[in-house]
C-alpha positions, 0 to 999 in steps of 0.5 A: 517486481521490478526494481523501478516498482520497488524504488517507487514503492520505497519513496511512497513509504518514505513520504508517507511516514514523514507525513504521518510524523508531520501530522502527529507533531502538528496535532500534538502542538494544537491539541484542540484539533484531535488526539495525536495518537488517533490521528497518526494511527489513522494516517498510518493505517491509510499508508498501510492500506495504500501500500498493500494496494500498490503491491497487489497491483504490482503482483497482478500486473507481473508476468505469471500473475494472471488468474487464469490457468497456464495450462488449458484443460479440455472438458471430457465425458460430454 
């Protein structure tokens, strides 16, 4: 992964964690909304899924990350 991709990923993780904490604090102050732990864990799970998707796309887009083999093998025995 390039340095730019890692930096963007780091910024995304930081902002995502800030949103998770803010959401947990908001729900904690207003318990009528939902249980704070449930909401914070759900948001954290979504953040993990997003980070996993970004890393997967970045690795697939990197040179040498193709699913095709690097060497073409000709069929034999036909």
